[in-house]
C-alpha positions as CSV (number, residue, x, y, z in Angstrom):
1,M,-11.4,-22.2,-14.1
2,G,-7.7,-23.1,-14.5
3,V,-4.3,-21.0,-14.4
4,Y,-0.9,-21.6,-16.5
5,V,2.0,-19.7,-15.1
6,D,5.3,-19.1,-16.6
7,G,7.9,-16.5,-16.0
8,N,8.6,-13.2,-17.4
9,E,11.4,-10.9,-17.6
10,F,9.4,-7.7,-17.0
11,G,9.4,-7.6,-13.3
12,H,5.4,-7.4,-12.8
13,P,2.9,-10.1,-13.3
14,R,0.7,-10.2,-16.8
15,L,-2.4,-11.5,-17.2
16,G,-4.1,-13.0,-20.2
17,M,-7.4,-14.9,-20.5
18,R,-9.0,-17.4,-22.8
19,I,-12.8,-17.7,-22.5
20,G,-14.7,-19.9,-25.5
21,K,-18.0,-19.4,-26.9
22,R,-19.3,-22.6,-25.2
23,A,-18.9,-21.1,-21.9
24,G,-22.1,-19.1,-22.4
25,K,-23.3,-15.8,-24.1
26,A,-21.3,-12.8,-24.7
27,V,-22.8,-10.6,-21.6
28,F,-21.1,-13.6,-19.6
29,R,-18.3,-13.8,-21.0
30,V,-17.7,-10.1,-20.9
31,R,-18.7,-10.0,-17.4
32,S,-16.0,-12.9,-16.6
33,R,-13.3,-11.1,-18.0
34,R,-14.1,-7.9,-16.2
35,R,-14.3,-9.7,-12.9
36,M,-11.0,-11.5,-13.4
37,R,-9.3,-8.6,-14.4
38,E,-10.5,-6.7,-11.3
39,A,-9.3,-9.7,-9.2
40,F,-6.1,-9.5,-10.7
41,R,-5.8,-6.0,-10.2
42,K,-6.3,-6.2,-6.6
43,L,-3.8,-9.0,-6.0
44,Q,-1.1,-8.2,-8.7
45,H,1.1,-6.5,-5.8
46,E,1.0,-10.2,-4.1
47,L,1.6,-12.2,-7.0
48,A,5.0,-13.1,-8.7
49,P,6.5,-11.5,-11.3
50,M,5.2,-14.1,-13.8
51,D,2.8,-14.2,-17.0
52,Y,-0.9,-15.8,-15.7
53,V,-3.0,-17.3,-18.7
54,V,-6.5,-17.7,-17.2
55,I,-9.0,-20.3,-18.6
56,I,-12.4,-19.3,-17.6
57,R,-15.0,-22.2,-18.0
58,S,-18.8,-21.8,-17.9
59,I,-18.6,-20.9,-14.0
60,E,-20.4,-17.3,-13.2
61,L,-18.1,-16.3,-10.1
62,T,-18.8,-13.2,-7.9
63,S,-15.7,-11.0,-7.4
64,A,-14.9,-12.4,-4.1
65,E,-14.8,-15.6,-5.6
66,C,-12.6,-14.6,-8.8
67,E,-10.2,-13.1,-6.2
68,S,-10.1,-16.1,-3.9
69,M,-9.8,-18.7,-6.8
70,L,-7.1,-16.6,-8.8
71,R,-5.1,-16.8,-5.7
72,N,-5.3,-20.4,-4.7
73,L,-4.9,-21.5,-8.5
74,A,-1.7,-19.2,-8.8
75,D,0.0,-20.7,-5.8
76,R,-0.7,-23.8,-7.0
77,A,0.6,-23.2,-10.6
78,I,3.6,-21.6,-8.9
79,R,4.6,-24.3,-6.8
80,K,3.9,-26.8,-9.7
81,L,6.4,-25.0,-11.8
82,E,8.8,-24.7,-9.1
83,R,8.9,-28.7,-8.7
84,S,9.1,-29.2,-12.4
85,R,12.5,-27.0,-12.6
């Protein structure tokens, strides 16, 4: 799983997801998207107002794992974005 971050002018975080067909069957892909949206919904008040694009690969995660992974990857992506500016 990976996260790309970019600024936005809306004042709140937004989520975009990409999951290819190689990641698995439709049931897996839909379940992964649903879990990631729920994790983002829970974390959106803690996240900086940026656009987050999550790349989901073939890893099946629980909701708690999605939440912790999203938090860690978002923090890392924001630090990397700040260093490049």
